[in-house]
C-alpha positions as CSV (number, residue, x, y, z in Angstrom):
1,M,-15.0,-72.4,-29.0
2,D,-16.8,-70.0,-26.4
3,P,-18.9,-67.9,-28.0
4,L,-18.1,-64.9,-26.0
5,L,-14.8,-64.8,-27.8
6,H,-16.6,-64.5,-31.2
7,L,-18.1,-61.1,-30.2
8,P,-17.1,-57.7,-32.0
9,P,-14.7,-55.5,-30.1
10,L,-16.2,-53.4,-28.0
11,R,-15.3,-50.3,-29.7
12,E,-17.1,-51.3,-32.5
13,V,-19.9,-52.3,-30.3
14,I,-20.0,-48.5,-29.2
15,A,-20.0,-47.3,-32.6
16,D,-22.6,-49.5,-34.1
17,H,-24.6,-48.4,-30.7
18,G,-24.1,-44.6,-30.6
19,L,-22.8,-45.9,-26.9
20,D,-20.8,-42.3,-26.9
21,A,-19.8,-41.7,-22.8
22,R,-22.4,-39.4,-21.7
23,K,-21.0,-37.1,-18.2
24,R,-24.5,-36.5,-17.1
25,L,-24.4,-40.6,-16.5
26,G,-20.7,-40.6,-15.2
27,Q,-20.0,-43.0,-18.1
28,H,-16.2,-43.9,-18.5
29,F,-15.9,-47.5,-20.6
30,L,-13.1,-49.5,-19.5
31,L,-12.2,-51.8,-22.6
32,D,-8.9,-53.3,-21.7
33,I,-9.8,-57.3,-21.3
34,N,-6.7,-57.2,-19.3
35,L,-8.0,-54.8,-16.8
36,T,-11.3,-56.1,-16.7
37,R,-10.6,-59.7,-16.3
38,R,-8.0,-58.6,-13.6
39,I,-11.0,-56.9,-12.0
40,A,-13.2,-60.3,-12.0
41,R,-10.7,-62.2,-10.8
42,A,-9.8,-60.1,-7.8
43,A,-14.0,-60.8,-7.3
44,A,-13.3,-64.6,-7.7
45,P,-14.9,-67.2,-7.1
46,L,-17.4,-66.4,-9.2
47,A,-19.2,-69.6,-9.3
48,G,-22.4,-70.0,-7.9
49,G,-24.9,-67.4,-6.5
50,T,-25.3,-64.1,-8.6
51,V,-22.8,-61.7,-9.5
52,I,-24.3,-58.2,-9.5
53,E,-22.8,-55.6,-12.1
54,V,-23.9,-52.1,-12.2
55,G,-23.3,-49.9,-15.4
56,P,-22.0,-52.4,-17.4
57,G,-22.1,-49.9,-20.7
58,P,-20.9,-51.8,-23.7
59,G,-19.9,-54.6,-21.3
60,G,-16.6,-54.8,-21.1
61,L,-16.4,-55.9,-17.4
62,T,-19.5,-58.3,-17.7
63,R,-17.8,-60.2,-20.4
64,A,-14.6,-60.5,-18.3
65,L,-17.2,-61.7,-15.3
66,L,-18.3,-64.7,-17.7
67,L,-15.1,-65.5,-19.0
68,E,-14.0,-65.8,-15.7
69,G,-16.5,-68.3,-14.7
70,A,-19.3,-66.3,-13.1
71,D,-22.8,-68.5,-13.4
72,R,-24.9,-65.9,-13.0
73,V,-24.9,-62.0,-14.0
74,V,-27.0,-59.6,-13.5
75,A,-25.8,-56.2,-15.0
76,V,-28.1,-53.2,-14.1
77,E,-28.3,-50.5,-16.5
78,L,-30.1,-47.2,-16.3
79,D,-28.9,-46.3,-20.2
80,P,-31.3,-47.9,-22.8
81,R,-28.8,-47.7,-25.2
82,A,-26.3,-49.9,-23.4
83,I,-29.3,-52.7,-22.7
84,A,-29.6,-52.7,-26.6
85,A,-25.9,-53.1,-27.2
86,L,-25.5,-56.0,-24.3
87,A,-28.0,-57.9,-26.2
88,P,-25.5,-60.0,-28.4
89,L,-23.7,-60.5,-25.2
90,Q,-26.7,-62.0,-23.5
91,E,-27.2,-64.2,-26.5
92,A,-23.6,-65.6,-26.3
93,A,-23.8,-66.2,-22.4
94,G,-26.2,-68.9,-23.0
95,G,-28.5,-68.0,-20.1
96,R,-26.0,-66.8,-17.4
97,L,-26.7,-63.3,-18.1
98,T,-29.8,-61.3,-17.1
99,L,-29.9,-57.5,-18.0
100,V,-32.3,-55.2,-16.0
101,E,-33.0,-51.6,-17.2
102,A,-33.1,-50.1,-13.7
103,D,-32.2,-47.0,-12.0
104,A,-29.2,-49.0,-9.4
105,L,-30.1,-46.4,-6.6
106,S,-33.6,-48.1,-6.4
107,V,-33.1,-51.8,-6.9
108,D,-33.9,-54.6,-4.3
109,L,-30.2,-56.6,-4.1
110,A,-32.1,-59.5,-2.6
111,A,-34.6,-59.9,-5.9
112,L,-31.9,-59.6,-8.5
113,G,-30.9,-63.3,-7.6
114,P,-30.2,-66.4,-4.7
115,P,-27.0,-65.7,-2.3
116,P,-24.3,-65.4,-2.2
117,R,-24.5,-62.0,-4.1
118,R,-21.2,-60.6,-4.8
119,I,-21.3,-56.9,-6.4
120,V,-18.4,-56.3,-9.1
121,A,-18.6,-52.7,-11.2
122,N,-16.9,-50.3,-12.4
123,L,-19.3,-47.2,-10.7
124,P,-20.5,-44.5,-12.6
125,Y,-18.5,-41.6,-11.0
126,N,-21.5,-39.3,-10.2
127,V,-23.2,-41.8,-8.2
128,S,-20.6,-44.0,-6.5
129,T,-20.9,-42.7,-3.4
130,A,-24.6,-42.7,-2.8
131,L,-24.7,-46.7,-4.0
132,L,-22.3,-47.4,-1.7
133,V,-23.7,-46.2,1.3
134,R,-27.1,-47.8,0.4
135,W,-25.5,-51.2,-0.2
136,L,-23.8,-50.5,3.4
137,H,-27.6,-50.8,4.8
138,R,-28.1,-53.2,2.8
139,A,-25.2,-55.6,3.7
140,D,-26.9,-58.7,4.8
141,D,-27.7,-59.4,1.5
142,I,-24.4,-59.0,0.3
143,A,-21.7,-61.4,0.4
144,D,-18.8,-59.0,-1.0
145,M,-17.7,-56.3,-3.2
146,V,-15.2,-55.2,-5.7
147,L,-15.8,-51.9,-6.8
148,M,-13.9,-49.1,-8.7
149,F,-14.3,-45.5,-7.5
150,Q,-12.4,-42.3,-8.2
151,K,-8.9,-42.6,-5.9
152,E,-9.8,-39.8,-3.8
153,V,-13.2,-41.8,-2.8
154,A,-11.1,-45.0,-2.3
155,E,-8.7,-43.1,0.2
156,R,-11.1,-41.8,1.9
157,L,-12.5,-45.2,2.5
158,V,-9.9,-46.7,4.1
159,A,-8.8,-43.1,5.4
160,V,-7.7,-43.9,9.7
161,P,-8.3,-40.8,12.3
162,R,-6.3,-37.9,12.1
163,T,-6.0,-37.7,8.5
164,K,-7.2,-35.1,6.1
165,D,-9.4,-37.9,4.2
166,Y,-10.8,-39.7,7.3
167,G,-14.5,-38.7,7.3
168,R,-18.3,-39.7,7.5
169,L,-17.7,-42.0,4.7
170,S,-14.6,-43.8,6.4
171,V,-16.6,-44.7,9.3
172,L,-19.7,-45.9,7.9
173,T,-17.9,-48.4,5.5
174,Q,-15.2,-49.2,7.9
175,H,-18.2,-50.7,10.8
176,V,-20.0,-52.5,8.2
177,C,-17.2,-53.6,6.1
178,S,-13.1,-54.7,6.0
179,V,-12.0,-53.0,3.2
180,S,-8.8,-53.0,1.0
181,R,-7.5,-51.1,-1.8
182,L,-6.2,-53.5,-4.8
183,F,-5.0,-51.6,-7.6
184,D,-4.9,-48.4,-9.6
185,I,-5.8,-48.2,-12.8
186,A,-4.7,-44.8,-15.1
187,P,-7.1,-42.6,-16.5
188,S,-5.9,-43.4,-20.3
189,A,-7.4,-47.0,-19.9
190,F,-10.9,-45.6,-20.4
191,V,-12.7,-44.2,-23.2
192,P,-13.2,-41.4,-22.6
193,P,-10.0,-40.6,-20.3
194,P,-11.4,-39.3,-16.9
195,K,-9.3,-36.4,-15.2
196,V,-8.5,-38.9,-12.1
197,V,-6.9,-42.1,-11.7
198,S,-9.6,-45.0,-10.5
199,T,-9.0,-47.6,-7.9
200,V,-10.0,-51.0,-7.4
201,V,-11.4,-51.6,-4.1
202,R,-12.5,-54.9,-1.7
203,L,-15.3,-54.5,0.3
204,T,-16.5,-57.8,2.6
205,P,-19.2,-57.2,5.0
206,R,-18.6,-58.1,8.7
207,L,-20.3,-60.7,10.9
208,R,-23.6,-59.4,11.6
209,D,-22.7,-59.5,15.3
210,Q,-19.8,-57.2,14.5
211,R,-22.0,-54.4,13.2
212,A,-24.9,-52.5,14.0
213,P,-28.4,-54.0,12.8
214,D,-29.6,-50.4,11.9
215,L,-27.1,-48.1,10.3
216,A,-29.1,-45.0,10.6
217,P,-28.0,-43.7,14.0
218,L,-24.1,-44.0,12.6
219,E,-25.0,-42.1,9.8
220,R,-26.8,-39.3,11.7
221,L,-23.6,-38.7,14.2
222,T,-21.3,-39.0,11.3
223,A,-23.2,-36.3,9.4
224,A,-23.1,-33.9,12.3
225,A,-19.7,-34.6,13.5
226,F,-18.1,-34.3,10.0
227,G,-20.3,-31.7,8.6
228,Q,-19.0,-29.4,11.2
229,R,-15.3,-30.9,11.0
230,R,-13.6,-27.7,12.4
231,K,-15.8,-27.6,15.2
232,M,-15.2,-29.1,18.8
233,L,-17.3,-32.3,19.5
234,R,-19.4,-30.2,22.2
235,S,-20.7,-27.7,19.6
236,S,-20.8,-30.0,16.4
237,L,-23.0,-33.1,18.0
238,A,-25.0,-30.2,20.3
239,G,-28.0,-30.9,17.9
240,A,-27.5,-34.9,18.3
241,F,-27.6,-35.0,22.1
242,A,-28.8,-32.4,24.8
243,D,-25.6,-32.6,26.7
244,P,-22.8,-33.6,24.6
245,T,-20.3,-32.9,27.1
246,A,-21.9,-35.3,29.4
247,V,-22.0,-37.8,27.0
248,L,-18.9,-37.5,25.8
249,G,-17.3,-37.6,29.1
250,G,-19.1,-40.5,29.7
251,L,-17.2,-42.7,27.3
252,G,-14.2,-41.1,28.0
253,L,-13.8,-38.8,25.0
254,A,-12.9,-35.2,25.3
255,A,-15.5,-32.9,24.4
256,T,-12.8,-30.7,22.7
257,A,-11.9,-33.3,20.4
258,R,-12.7,-33.0,16.9
259,A,-14.2,-35.3,14.5
260,E,-11.1,-36.7,12.9
261,E,-9.7,-37.6,16.2
262,L,-12.5,-40.5,17.0
263,S,-11.9,-43.8,16.0
264,V,-15.0,-45.9,14.1
265,A,-15.0,-47.5,17.4
266,D,-15.7,-44.5,19.3
267,F,-18.3,-43.3,17.1
268,T,-19.9,-46.5,17.0
269,R,-20.2,-46.4,21.0
270,L,-21.7,-42.6,20.6
271,A,-24.3,-44.3,18.1
272,E,-25.7,-46.7,20.4
273,I,-26.5,-43.6,22.8
274,D,-28.1,-41.7,19.8
275,K,-30.6,-44.8,19.3
């Protein structure tokens, strides 16, 4: 029988290693094997290449990824307590699990293993947006991502123009990736329960010729536009262009429009000028 099925329950692992969830690390552990395997199946196919998990904690999703057929899982974990707690799982995985004690915000994805690289993670809430933006800049290194966010963040990822959730993160994410919401997970599924619903999202980087090779101009432009989203673009983009009204007019865009009225394609065209 698979050694993975003989591992102790996750609650026992947490107790044995003093792995209480810490707020400063954004930890909320998902222990239900049915839910973790559902996430793992959503990321299929897992065979071949490298599956990268960030913030495995006691290893609930890690177990699921291995049980669902991942050939190589690289788990990046900042908390040394979790590294110790994951040691028995690493042994049971028979060489298919590598543990990396590091801050995911500073890890080179390409160095973690051969492509195709898939990121599958229940992201720590406190760094989820920063991690995503970092990965958008490195889309060439990623085949796809199945990630869990707070529901309010997920709604921003898929938001369309002229809605309250549409903003900088919407534009950056949708320019780089096709995005789809998969399913929600209730707070009661976690230990400790967060105050919000969580949502699992799939992000697949677009082909290279369908996105900007350098995301920095689009990042600067959306920061300026949405940083003052109540202002008209002729004012909010004054720091980006010497004559915003002329630039916007040249693209057929109204200088009196506000950031939320522009499409992702509109922002992309503006970023081409801002290079």
